[in-house]
FILOVEX-37291 format. One line per field, with one value per atom (N, C-alpha, C): x, y, z; residue in three letters; atom name. Coordinates in steps of 0.02 Angstrom, whole numbers, plus 50000, padded with zeros to 5 digits. Example, Ala and Ser with C-alpha at 12.3 -4.5 7.8 and 13.67 -1.06 7.14 Angstrom:
2
c1	(50660:50615:50660:50642:50684:50645)
c2	(49716:49775:49835:49888:49947:50002)
c3	(50390:50390:50390:50354:50357:50394)
kolmar	(ala:ala:ala:ser:ser:ser)
doza	(N:CA:C:N:CA:C)
//
This chain:
253
c1	(50018:50076:50033:49982:49955:49905:49886:49826:49770:49714:49645:49616:49606:49569:49495:49440:49370:49352:49379:49347:49376:49428:49469:49439:49429:49410:49490:49506:49554:49584:49645:49683:49727:49714:49769:49804:49874:49933:49977:49973:50004:50071:50115:50188:50196:50215:50233:50296:50340:50415:50451:50498:50557:50608:50649:50715:50720:50702:50684:50728:50785:50830:50845:50846:50866:50828:50750:50690:50668:50647:50610:50605:50672:50667:50635:50634:50616:50535:50496:50434:50402:50438:50423:50437:50474:50487:50426:50409:50345:50278:50279:50223:50225:50267:50279:50274:50281:50280:50206:50154:50079:50068:50023:49999:49927:49888:49843:49858:49809:49822:49821:49758:49739:49766:49824:49846:49870:49856:49886:49926:49990:50045:50061:50044:50064:50127:50173:50223:50207:50213:50213:50277:50321:50387:50384:50409:50398:50469:50504:50574:50627:50642:50702:50771:50819:50886:50940:50922:50952:50968:50944:50940:50896:50818:50771:50727:50759:50737:50770:50824:50845:50812:50797:50765:50708:50668:50607:50598:50653:50662:50682:50710:50742:50659:50617:50547:50484:50508:50456:50414:50434:50397:50338:50349:50306:50262:50278:50237:50184:50131:50073:50067:50078:50087:50145:50199:50239:50240:50233:50208:50290:50312:50368:50354:50350:50336:50336:50352:50347:50276:50277:50199:50207:50157:50154:50147:50187:50193:50169:50179:50147:50074:50033:49960:49943:49980:49960:49980:50030:50066:50009:49986:49943:49878:49850:49791:49798:49862:49856:49865:49892:49880:49818:49771:49694:49665:49688:49651:49660:49722:49742:49720:49707:49698:49618:49628:49563:49542:49574:49550:49499:49459:49401:49431:49479:49493:49564:49614:49653:49686:49760:49810:49870:49888:49949:50008:50066:50116:50173:50197:50238:50309:50356:50415:50449:50440:50498:50468:50414:50385:50384:50347:50337:50281:50254:50197:50208:50176:50203:50212:50168:50182:50158:50150:50135:50073:50028:49952:49913:49947:49907:49850:49865:49811:49762:49791:49726:49689:49698:49657:49617:49654:49601:49538:49549:49493:49461:49478:49421:49380:49409:49375:49325:49340:49298:49231:49248:49207:49134:49176:49131:49095:49105:49088:49072:49022:49017:48989:48967:48946:48998:49069:49113:49150:49161:49184:49270:49292:49365:49391:49444:49458:49520:49551:49595:49631:49689:49711:49763:49822:49884:49929:49999:50046:50124:50176:50229:50258:50277:50326:50405:50439:50505:50548:50586:50635:50702:50736:50799:50862:50834:50887:50902:50842:50841:50846:50846:50836:50775:50712:50666:50597:50555:50503:50438:50388:50330:50259:50214:50152:50103:50091:50038:49964:49938:49864:49795:49772:49713:49640:49602:49538:49499:49460:49401:49354:49349:49282:49304:49298:49329:49276:49310:49272:49318:49287:49314:49379:49376:49432:49492:49471:49537:49577:49532:49574:49592:49572:49593:49673:49675:49744:49778:49772:49812:49780:49775:49747:49728:49704:49707:49766:49823:49869:49864:49859:49843:49873:49947:49979:49947:49897:49858:49798:49773:49700:49699:49641:49638:49559:49559:49500:49457:49390:49365:49379:49373:49402:49331:49278:49217:49218:49270:49281:49303:49338:49375:49317:49264:49217:49159:49163:49105:49130:49207:49236:49284:49288:49338:49417:49468:49539:49566:49625:49673:49687:49667:49681:49759:49794:49855:49875:49832:49852:49880:49865:49903:49973:50018:50084:50101:50077:50088:50026:49991:49925:49847:49871:49804:49762:49798:49767:49719:49738:49715:49643:49643:49580:49540:49582:49527:49482:49514:49468:49420:49431:49373:49319:49346:49293:49252:49283:49256:49195:49228:49191:49128:49152:49105:49068:49085:49039:49006:49057:49013:49013:49009:48974:49000:49052:49091:49101:49100:49098:49167:49202:49242:49242:49294:49303:49372:49381:49428:49459:49524:49533:49601:49613:49653:49721:49737:49799:49855:49911:49948:49966:49955:49960:50030:50070:50135:50180:50249:50298:50321:50303:50313:50366:50402:50471:50479:50485:50508:50557:50541:50579:50566:50492:50474:50450:50408:50396:50349:50316:50264:50282:50342:50368:50441:50473:50529:50528:50571:50582:50584:50607:50615:50524:50495:50431:50381:50393:50346:50300:50343:50303:50254:50267:50216:50153:50176:50126:50065:50088:50053:50006:50040:50006:49942:49956:49912:49850:49865:49817:49763:49809:49767:49698:49743:49701:49651:49645:49618:49560:49595:49526:49476:49504:49452:49389:49421:49362:49301:49344:49298:49265:49311:49300:49263:49227:49185:49255:49242:49291:49305:49260:49291:49352:49330:49376:49434:49440:49485:49529:49508:49550:49573:49552:49575:49640:49620:49679:49743:49731:49773:49829:49795:49833:49866:49849:49886:49941:49932:49977:50031:50025:50078:50121:50080:50119:50165:50135:50172:50235:50227:50288:50337:50313:50369:50407:50361:50410:50444:50450:50492:50543:50536:50576:50646)
c2	(51118:51094:51107:51088:51104:51171:51197:51239:51192:51237:51191:51166:51120:51081:51067:51096:51081:51018:51008:50942:50877:50886:50843:50854:50816:50820:50827:50885:50902:50849:50815:50755:50796:50794:50824:50776:50771:50725:50760:50731:50746:50703:50737:50710:50722:50682:50718:50682:50735:50710:50743:50710:50737:50709:50722:50714:50648:50659:50610:50613:50643:50655:50622:50553:50482:50460:50464:50456:50496:50558:50613:50626:50636:50657:50604:50549:50492:50500:50512:50503:50574:50626:50701:50672:50638:50630:50585:50537:50487:50520:50572:50613:50652:50694:50732:50687:50630:50584:50554:50573:50572:50584:50543:50582:50614:50616:50654:50724:50760:50833:50887:50866:50916:50877:50891:50878:50932:50938:50982:50947:50964:50936:50977:50952:50977:50942:50982:50945:50959:50922:50955:50935:50976:50962:50981:50935:50936:50979:50994:51021:50971:50968:50934:50975:50916:50956:50925:50883:50833:50852:50896:50906:50914:50880:50879:50935:50994:51057:51082:51065:51090:51046:51003:50955:50980:50994:51027:51090:51139:51204:51192:51141:51120:51112:51089:51082:51127:51183:51239:51253:51270:51303:51254:51185:51148:51126:51140:51117:51175:51140:51210:51231:51190:51217:51179:51227:51197:51216:51185:51194:51169:51210:51204:51222:51171:51180:51112:51122:51069:51029:50984:50949:50893:50861:50809:50741:50745:50678:50669:50610:50592:50618:50578:50607:50662:50703:50774:50815:50801:50821:50800:50739:50716:50752:50765:50806:50892:50914:50979:50983:50923:50922:50910:50874:50885:50931:50974:51045:51099:51088:51131:51125:51048:51013:51044:51060:51087:51029:50987:50933:50897:50868:50823:50758:50743:50668:50687:50641:50650:50574:50587:50527:50540:50507:50535:50480:50519:50485:50485:50429:50447:50472:50482:50516:50466:50411:50345:50298:50310:50289:50312:50276:50314:50284:50309:50277:50226:50170:50115:50116:50163:50179:50250:50275:50344:50347:50302:50294:50290:50285:50281:50321:50390:50435:50439:50431:50435:50368:50330:50258:50247:50293:50298:50345:50404:50450:50416:50376:50340:50290:50251:50216:50254:50315:50348:50367:50389:50411:50355:50297:50242:50204:50235:50202:50266:50299:50367:50347:50296:50275:50248:50247:50226:50288:50278:50344:50325:50286:50273:50213:50215:50159:50136:50075:50039:49976:49989:49932:49905:49885:49832:49885:49859:49885:49847:49877:49821:49842:49792:49792:49790:49840:49827:49830:49766:49770:49751:49838:49855:49809:49782:49737:49689:49654:49580:49602:49656:49690:49638:49633:49588:49624:49616:49639:49588:49608:49566:49588:49573:49605:49597:49644:49630:49652:49604:49605:49604:49657:49655:49633:49600:49563:49614:49591:49637:49644:49614:49642:49666:49705:49736:49695:49673:49630:49641:49613:49628:49585:49519:49480:49499:49547:49594:49629:49666:49717:49668:49599:49549:49544:49522:49508:49564:49605:49674:49723:49767:49810:49831:49892:49916:49978:49975:50013:50072:50134:50203:50220:50190:50196:50161:50122:50103:50118:50174:50216:50282:50286:50364:50376:50428:50438:50517:50511:50576:50610:50667:50720:50727:50709:50703:50658:50598:50560:50586:50635:50680:50716:50733:50778:50723:50660:50624:50576:50565:50544:50571:50623:50666:50641:50683:50668:50611:50597:50551:50571:50516:50523:50535:50585:50595:50576:50554:50513:50454:50411:50356:50373:50373:50377:50344:50270:50229:50205:50175:50151:50193:50252:50302:50283:50260:50241:50188:50145:50073:50091:50141:50166:50210:50254:50279:50243:50189:50145:50093:50099:50039:50103:50164:50221:50236:50240:50262:50194:50139:50082:50080:50059:50032:50085:50149:50192:50229:50261:50296:50275:50194:50167:50191:50220:50223:50175:50191:50124:50116:50074:50067:50009:50035:50001:49954:49903:49873:49864:49894:49882:49848:49800:49750:49790:49844:49883:49909:49890:49911:49989:50012:50084:50112:50078:50115:50061:50092:50060:50074:50013:50043:50016:50055:50036:50025:49960:49941:49966:49969:50017:50071:50094:50152:50140:50185:50184:50116:50092:50051:49982:49989:49914:49905:49958:49947:49908:49875:49835:49885:49944:49989:50010:50020:50051:49986:49926:49888:49865:49865:49857:49905:49969:50010:50012:50001:49964:49922:49855:49823:49843:49882:49901:49949:50007:50031:49995:49952:49900:49876:49844:49817:49874:49932:49963:49999:50005:50019:49961:49914:49844:49833:49857:49853:49888:49955:49988:49970:49924:49914:49825:49771:49718:49677:49632:49586:49548:49509:49463:49407:49388:49334:49362:49420:49443:49472:49495:49514:49447:49390:49309:49297:49308:49299:49339:49403:49441:49437:49398:49401:49338:49289:49226:49266:49285:49309:49353:49399:49440:49411:49348:49322:49280:49245:49224:49257:49316:49373:49403:49398:49429:49371:49305:49238:49256:49268:49262:49316:49362:49415:49445:49401:49406:49418)
c3	(49143:49090:49024:49007:48942:48943:48891:48887:48891:48914:48928:48866:48864:48793:48832:48802:48831:48795:48740:48729:48769:48814:48870:48933:48968:49045:49072:49121:49140:49190:49199:49241:49278:49333:49398:49428:49402:49418:49478:49530:49595:49631:49624:49640:49695:49760:49828:49831:49850:49864:49922:49937:49998:49979:49959:49955:49916:49854:49791:49740:49744:49685:49642:49667:49626:49589:49590:49547:49527:49554:49535:49467:49425:49360:49324:49319:49293:49312:49355:49369:49324:49309:49297:49212:49186:49113:49097:49122:49121:49124:49164:49156:49085:49081:49006:48949:48949:48893:48885:48932:48910:48862:48814:48743:48764:48816:48858:48840:48804:48795:48849:48907:48962:49030:49034:49123:49155:49217:49267:49296:49310:49348:49426:49465:49545:49573:49596:49635:49711:49752:49827:49859:49886:49908:49984:50013:50100:50125:50086:50111:50104:50034:50012:50006:50040:50041:49997:49955:49919:49853:49819:49739:49707:49753:49722:49690:49724:49705:49649:49627:49573:49514:49522:49470:49462:49505:49500:49467:49487:49447:49380:49361:49285:49257:49276:49236:49255:49289:49311:49277:49212:49174:49132:49143:49131:49197:49241:49295:49320:49333:49347:49410:49467:49528:49561:49600:49638:49705:49760:49831:49867:49898:49940:50025:50064:50139:50158:50225:50273:50293:50288:50305:50364:50362:50412:50372:50337:50310:50244:50195:50152:50122:50173:50150:50179:50216:50225:50172:50131:50067:50009:50013:49951:49978:50034:50049:50018:50020:49992:49927:49892:49814:49803:49836:49822:49823:49877:49885:49840:49803:49747:49678:49671:49613:49567:49515:49488:49428:49421:49376:49411:49364:49368:49386:49388:49375:49423:49466:49501:49489:49503:49501:49538:49579:49611:49600:49570:49540:49574:49623:49671:49652:49678:49651:49638:49670:49644:49601:49574:49522:49455:49397:49341:49311:49252:49215:49190:49180:49144:49062:49035:48952:48946:48889:48868:48878:48851:48841:48906:48972:49029:49049:49047:49069:49009:48953:48909:48907:48913:48908:48985:49035:49103:49068:49045:49044:48995:48939:48906:48943:48993:49028:49082:49104:49133:49100:49035:48981:48975:48972:48951:49013:49079:49150:49188:49162:49204:49271:49288:49362:49405:49379:49419:49449:49524:49545:49549:49540:49529:49506:49445:49424:49445:49441:49456:49405:49393:49351:49397:49357:49399:49389:49423:49426:49423:49400:49390:49433:49484:49540:49523:49542:49534:49583:49585:49663:49624:49655:49630:49663:49725:49768:49714:49700:49658:49577:49568:49478:49451:49479:49452:49465:49413:49403:49400:49421:49419:49418:49388:49382:49434:49482:49542:49495:49498:49465:49520:49520:49550:49540:49595:49546:49525:49486:49456:49499:49566:49592:49665:49699:49759:49811:49856:49919:49975:50036:50103:50083:50058:50064:50033:49977:49960:50003:50055:50094:50154:50177:50220:50200:50121:50110:50096:50074:50050:50029:49992:49968:49906:49876:49799:49818:49756:49766:49734:49777:49752:49689:49684:49609:49553:49565:49515:49502:49532:49551:49516:49462:49453:49487:49526:49567:49529:49524:49499:49568:49549:49597:49667:49641:49682:49743:49728:49768:49841:49845:49895:49930:49897:49916:49969:49939:49966:50028:50013:50074:50117:50102:50137:50111:50152:50140:50160:50155:50198:50258:50297:50367:50381:50389:50398:50465:50522:50579:50572:50506:50487:50445:50459:50417:50370:50362:50301:50272:50316:50287:50274:50280:50253:50198:50151:50074:50098:50135:50155:50180:50230:50263:50209:50188:50145:50099:50056:50030:50055:50112:50162:50170:50185:50199:50135:50087:50021:50001:50011:49983:50036:50094:50132:50180:50181:50219:50176:50106:50071:49996:49999:49955:49870:49879:49817:49760:49708:49654:49615:49613:49588:49503:49479:49397:49390:49371:49363:49299:49261:49203:49190:49139:49141:49109:49138:49122:49161:49150:49188:49202:49264:49270:49288:49320:49343:49348:49362:49378:49446:49497:49585:49600:49621:49664:49731:49739:49815:49848:49915:49948:49974:49959:49992:50074:50092:50171:50166:50136:50135:50133:50097:50086:50126:50151:50176:50244:50275:50334:50384:50371:50437:50471:50407:50431:50424:50415:50414:50469:50527:50596:50604:50602:50595:50548:50485:50435:50460:50495:50519:50566:50619:50651:50656:50604:50572:50552:50516:50476:50518:50569:50628:50668:50680:50685:50656:50591:50543:50522:50533:50523:50583:50643:50691:50683:50648:50622:50577:50530:50479:50467:50503:50496:50576:50542:50607:50632:50680:50724:50677:50637:50584:50552:50516:50463:50496:50562:50593:50602:50629:50637:50565:50515:50453:50426:50435:50414:50470:50537:50582:50562:50533:50520:50457:50396:50333:50346:50408:50423:50472:50501:50510:50480:50427:50372:50335:50323:50281:50320:50370:50419:50425:50419:50418:50363:50302:50235:50212:50256:50243:50303:50355:50407:50391)
kolmar	(met:met:met:asn:asn:asn:lys:lys:lys:ile:ile:ile:asn:asn:asn:met:met:met:asn:asn:asn:tyr:tyr:tyr:pro:pro:pro:lys:lys:lys:val:val:val:thr:thr:thr:val:val:val:ile:ile:ile:thr:thr:thr:val:val:val:cys:cys:cys:leu:leu:leu:asn:asn:asn:ser:ser:ser:lys:lys:lys:asp:asp:asp:phe:phe:phe:leu:leu:leu:glu:glu:glu:ser:ser:ser:ala:ala:ala:ile:ile:ile:lys:lys:lys:ser:ser:ser:leu:leu:leu:phe:phe:phe:ala:ala:ala:gln:gln:gln:thr:thr:thr:tyr:tyr:tyr:pro:pro:pro:asn:asn:asn:ile:ile:ile:glu:glu:glu:tyr:tyr:tyr:leu:leu:leu:ile:ile:ile:ile:ile:ile:asp:asp:asp:gly:gly:gly:gly:gly:gly:ser:ser:ser:glu:glu:glu:asp:asp:asp:gly:gly:gly:ser:ser:ser:ile:ile:ile:glu:glu:glu:ile:ile:ile:ile:ile:ile:asn:asn:asn:lys:lys:lys:tyr:tyr:tyr:lys:lys:lys:asn:asn:asn:arg:arg:arg:ile:ile:ile:asp:asp:asp:val:val:val:ile:ile:ile:leu:leu:leu:met:met:met:glu:glu:glu:lys:lys:lys:asp:asp:asp:asn:asn:asn:gly:gly:gly:val:val:val:phe:phe:phe:asp:asp:asp:ala:ala:ala:met:met:met:asn:asn:asn:lys:lys:lys:gly:gly:gly:ile:ile:ile:arg:arg:arg:leu:leu:leu:ala:ala:ala:thr:thr:thr:gly:gly:gly:glu:glu:glu:ile:ile:ile:ile:ile:ile:tyr:tyr:tyr:phe:phe:phe:leu:leu:leu:asn:asn:asn:ser:ser:ser:asp:asp:asp:asp:asp:asp:arg:arg:arg:phe:phe:phe:tyr:tyr:tyr:asp:asp:asp:asn:asn:asn:glu:glu:glu:val:val:val:val:val:val:glu:glu:glu:glu:glu:glu:ala:ala:ala:val:val:val:ala:ala:ala:val:val:val:phe:phe:phe:lys:lys:lys:asp:asp:asp:asn:asn:asn:lys:lys:lys:trp:trp:trp:ala:ala:ala:asp:asp:asp:phe:phe:phe:ile:ile:ile:tyr:tyr:tyr:gly:gly:gly:asn:asn:asn:ile:ile:ile:ala:ala:ala:val:val:val:tyr:tyr:tyr:asp:asp:asp:pro:pro:pro:ile:ile:ile:lys:lys:lys:asp:asp:asp:lys:lys:lys:ala:ala:ala:tyr:tyr:tyr:ile:ile:ile:glu:glu:glu:lys:lys:lys:tyr:tyr:tyr:pro:pro:pro:cys:cys:cys:arg:arg:arg:val:val:val:ser:ser:ser:lys:lys:lys:trp:trp:trp:leu:leu:leu:phe:phe:phe:ile:ile:ile:arg:arg:arg:lys:lys:lys:thr:thr:thr:ile:ile:ile:gly:gly:gly:his:his:his:pro:pro:pro:ala:ala:ala:thr:thr:thr:phe:phe:phe:phe:phe:phe:arg:arg:arg:ala:ala:ala:ala:ala:ala:cys:cys:cys:phe:phe:phe:lys:lys:lys:lys:lys:lys:thr:thr:thr:gly:gly:gly:tyr:tyr:tyr:phe:phe:phe:asn:asn:asn:asp:asp:asp:gly:gly:gly:tyr:tyr:tyr:lys:lys:lys:ile:ile:ile:ala:ala:ala:ser:ser:ser:asp:asp:asp:tyr:tyr:tyr:glu:glu:glu:trp:trp:trp:tyr:tyr:tyr:leu:leu:leu:arg:arg:arg:ala:ala:ala:ile:ile:ile:tyr:tyr:tyr:ile:ile:ile:asn:asn:asn:lys:lys:lys:leu:leu:leu:lys:lys:lys:ala:ala:ala:phe:phe:phe:his:his:his:ile:ile:ile:glu:glu:glu:lys:lys:lys:asn:asn:asn:ile:ile:ile:ser:ser:ser:val:val:val:phe:phe:phe:arg:arg:arg:leu:leu:leu:gly:gly:gly:gly:gly:gly:met:met:met:ser:ser:ser:thr:thr:thr:ser:ser:ser:arg:arg:arg:lys:lys:lys:tyr:tyr:tyr:arg:arg:arg:asp:asp:asp:leu:leu:leu:tyr:tyr:tyr:phe:phe:phe:ser:ser:ser:glu:glu:glu:arg:arg:arg:arg:arg:arg:thr:thr:thr:ile:ile:ile:gln:gln:gln:arg:arg:arg:gln:gln:gln:tyr:tyr:tyr:phe:phe:phe:asn:asn:asn:ala:ala:ala:phe:phe:phe:glu:glu:glu:leu:leu:leu:ala:ala:ala:cys:cys:cys:ser:ser:ser:gly:gly:gly:ile:ile:ile:leu:leu:leu:glu:glu:glu:gly:gly:gly:ile:ile:ile:asn:asn:asn:lys:lys:lys:lys:lys:lys:leu:leu:leu:his:his:his:ala:ala:ala)
doza	(N:CA:C:N:CA:C:N:CA:C:N:CA:C:N:CA:C:N:CA:C:N:CA:C:N:CA:C:N:CA:C:N:CA:C:N:CA:C:N:CA:C:N:CA:C:N:CA:C:N:CA:C:N:CA:C:N:CA:C:N:CA:C:N:CA:C:N:CA:C:N:CA:C:N:CA:C:N:CA:C:N:CA:C:N:CA:C:N:CA:C:N:CA:C:N:CA:C:N:CA:C:N:CA:C:N:CA:C:N:CA:C:N:CA:C:N:CA:C:N:CA:C:N:CA:C:N:CA:C:N:CA:C:N:CA:C:N:CA:C:N:CA:C:N:CA:C:N:CA:C:N:CA:C:N:CA:C:N:CA:C:N:CA:C:N:CA:C:N:CA:C:N:CA:C:N:CA:C:N:CA:C:N:CA:C:N:CA:C:N:CA:C:N:CA:C:N:CA:C:N:CA:C:N:CA:C:N:CA:C:N:CA:C:N:CA:C:N:CA:C:N:CA:C:N:CA:C:N:CA:C:N:CA:C:N:CA:C:N:CA:C:N:CA:C:N:CA:C:N:CA:C:N:CA:C:N:CA:C:N:CA:C:N:CA:C:N:CA:C:N:CA:C:N:CA:C:N:CA:C:N:CA:C:N:CA:C:N:CA:C:N:CA:C:N:CA:C:N:CA:C:N:CA:C:N:CA:C:N:CA:C:N:CA:C:N:CA:C:N:CA:C:N:CA:C:N:CA:C:N:CA:C:N:CA:C:N:CA:C:N:CA:C:N:CA:C:N:CA:C:N:CA:C:N:CA:C:N:CA:C:N:CA:C:N:CA:C:N:CA:C:N:CA:C:N:CA:C:N:CA:C:N:CA:C:N:CA:C:N:CA:C:N:CA:C:N:CA:C:N:CA:C:N:CA:C:N:CA:C:N:CA:C:N:CA:C:N:CA:C:N:CA:C:N:CA:C:N:CA:C:N:CA:C:N:CA:C:N:CA:C:N:CA:C:N:CA:C:N:CA:C:N:CA:C:N:CA:C:N:CA:C:N:CA:C:N:CA:C:N:CA:C:N:CA:C:N:CA:C:N:CA:C:N:CA:C:N:CA:C:N:CA:C:N:CA:C:N:CA:C:N:CA:C:N:CA:C:N:CA:C:N:CA:C:N:CA:C:N:CA:C:N:CA:C:N:CA:C:N:CA:C:N:CA:C:N:CA:C:N:CA:C:N:CA:C:N:CA:C:N:CA:C:N:CA:C:N:CA:C:N:CA:C:N:CA:C:N:CA:C:N:CA:C:N:CA:C:N:CA:C:N:CA:C:N:CA:C:N:CA:C:N:CA:C:N:CA:C:N:CA:C:N:CA:C:N:CA:C:N:CA:C:N:CA:C:N:CA:C:N:CA:C:N:CA:C:N:CA:C:N:CA:C:N:CA:C:N:CA:C:N:CA:C:N:CA:C:N:CA:C:N:CA:C:N:CA:C:N:CA:C:N:CA:C:N:CA:C:N:CA:C:N:CA:C:N:CA:C:N:CA:C:N:CA:C:N:CA:C:N:CA:C:N:CA:C:N:CA:C:N:CA:C:N:CA:C:N:CA:C:N:CA:C:N:CA:C:N:CA:C:N:CA:C:N:CA:C:N:CA:C:N:CA:C:N:CA:C:N:CA:C:N:CA:C:N:CA:C:N:CA:C:N:CA:C:N:CA:C:N:CA:C:N:CA:C:N:CA:C:N:CA:C:N:CA:C:N:CA:C:N:CA:C:N:CA:C:N:CA:C:N:CA:C:N:CA:C:N:CA:C:N:CA:C:N:CA:C:N:CA:C:N:CA:C:N:CA:C:N:CA:C:N:CA:C:N:CA:C:N:CA:C:N:CA:C:N:CA:C:N:CA:C:N:CA:C:N:CA:C:N:CA:C:N:CA:C:N:CA:C:N:CA:C:N:CA:C:N:CA:C:N:CA:C:N:CA:C:N:CA:C:N:CA:C)
//
């Protein structure tokens, strides 16, 4: 997207899409509006047939890599993006989301420079409910703990990763179709001991209605979470998670 400037670490932004024409252009424009001068932009399309390709081609001269081929789901596509990325820092911009403001990438890089020990940084996200036409800020705690993952997770739309994270921890497990990022965070933090740093900054606007939040896929999401939790949680933690999951299901029934 930009000529390489050696004074600034390169940030690779990856957008994975499949039939995303309704919101894809908004995501792309929010990336191009960023003030940070050294961004590599990758779009990984899984075979869209709805007009997404036309939108991508509209901006092809400003996109560094466009990969169009079938994949094994969103996390397989994200892994493809990781393999193609050449930046020191990686961010996944969902095709139906957008950056919260124009300084997000610039501020994230500044935080990495000030906290060289941090493997990844995470902020907060603005969650937009298109059905109710309402938004709220999803705030994450300053400290990462098992309690956070018993209750929910860190949203990958809130996270910037050093590229080295994926060398240390490995890629997303695409055997999980919805909760693979949940498993990745647990593997990264509790197996590979990666260090996280929270910033009090809204990173993205997250639109409800995608796979992880839709009613259609909710049961699969909870099923995958339970499978993952059995790998990382003890009996007490599993019991607490089960109670909270039951409450959550009742609230969203």
